N, C-alpha and C positions, 0 to 999 in steps of 0.2 A: 504494500500500500504506500502511496506517496505521502511522505510526511516532511520531506526536506523542502522548506520554502525557498532555499537558495537554488535548488534545481528547478523549481517552478519559475522563479525569476529568470534564470538563464534560458529556459525553454521559451518563455514569453518574449524575451528580448531578441532571441534568434528568429522567432516567428515574425516579429515586427520588422526586423531588418530584412528578412527575405521576402515578406509579402506586403507590408503596408508602411514602409519607411517614409515615403514622400508622397504628398498630395499633388495631383495634377491641377494646376491653377484653373479656377472657374468651374471645376467639376467636383463631384463627391468621390471620384476615383482616386485610389491610393495604389502606388506600385512600390515594389521593393527590389532587392538584388536578384531575386528569382526571375522576374520579368526582364531585367537587364541582361543577366547571364544567358537567358533564352535567346537573345539576339545573336549569340555566337553559335553558328551551326554545329550541331553534334556535341561538342565538348561543353558548351554552356549549360545544357540541360543535365548532363551527367555531373558537372560540378555542383549544380544546384541540388541534385538528388543526394549527393554525398554530404552536403551541408545539412540537408533535411534529416539525414540519418542520425544526426546528433540528438535530435528531439526523441527519436525512437530509442536511442541508446539510454537516454535518461529514463524513459519508460521501462525499459528492460531492467536496468539497475534497480529500479524501484519495485520490481516484482509484479509488474502489470501482467495480467493473463495473456497467454499466447494469442488467443482469438482477437483481443484488442490490439495487440502488436501487429497482427496480420492486417487488421483494418487500417491501421496507420500506414503500413507499407503499401496497402492498396491505394490510399490517397496519394502517396508519393509516386507510385507507379503510374497512375492516371495522369498526374501532373507531368511526369517525365515523358511518357509516350505521346500524349496529345500535344504537349508543349514542343515536341521535336518536329511537328509538322510545320513547314514553312508558312509564314504569315498567319494562318489560322491559329497555330500553336502559340504565337506571340500574343495574340489577343486572348487566347484561353488562359495563358499565364497571368494576365492582368486580372481576369475574372475568378479563376479557381485558385483559392488561397489554401493550398494543402497544409502548409505549416500552421496557419491559424486554426484550421480544422483539427489538426492533430493535437495542438495544445488545448483546445476546447474539449476534445475527446478525453484527454488526460485529466483535465480538471473535473469533467463530469464523472469520470471513473472514480476519482478521489472522493467525490461527494456521494455518489450512488453506485458502488461497484457492481451490485447484482443487476441493476437495470441496464447498465452499459454493456456488461458481459452478455446478457440475454439478447439485447438488440444487435450486438456485434455478431452473434451466432446466426441470427436471422438474416442479416445483411450478407454474411459469408455464404449462406445457403443460396440466397438470391443471386449473388455474383457467380457462384458455381453453376447454377441453373442457366443463367444467361450465357456464360461461356460455353457450356455444353450445347445449347441451342445454336449458338454462333458457329461452333465447330461442325455441327451436323449440317447447318445451312451451307457452309463453305464446302464441305464434302459433297453435298448434293449438287451444288452449282458446278463443282469440278467434275463430277461424274457425268452430269448432263452435257457439259462443255466437251468433255472427252468423247462422249458418244457422238455428238454433233460433228466434231472434227473427224472422227473415224468414218462416219457416213459420207462426209464430203470427200475424203481420200479414197474410199472404196467404190464410189460410183462413177 
């Protein structure tokens, strides 16, 4: 269980630096180092993911359950994968604040561990189901595409 306020402060400070450090003048939009690093093709998103890993490390050292850690890693994974898409990924980095989400998740876990753990299990099951359906869909499209190509080549 998280009891070290110093770790909370570090996690919050890093999340703020990565996701909401600077406001865009005239808008409610805030950006951080994550969005700026995302402008560097490839390496920027990986560097941002590595920095985000520190928040996960704090959670692991505090004894946070594995399912909640996986949820945090999922947030970082989504941010890294979608953030690596040119142009769209840069806009996504500004909107999807994975580090802030992870710190909020950690704080909610500290306040209500049972509720967060239960919800994390449901979300993990949902993600697995969606990934399974996506893989089945990709396999079906690949199979149909291969059959179509085979028909075109054999006629």
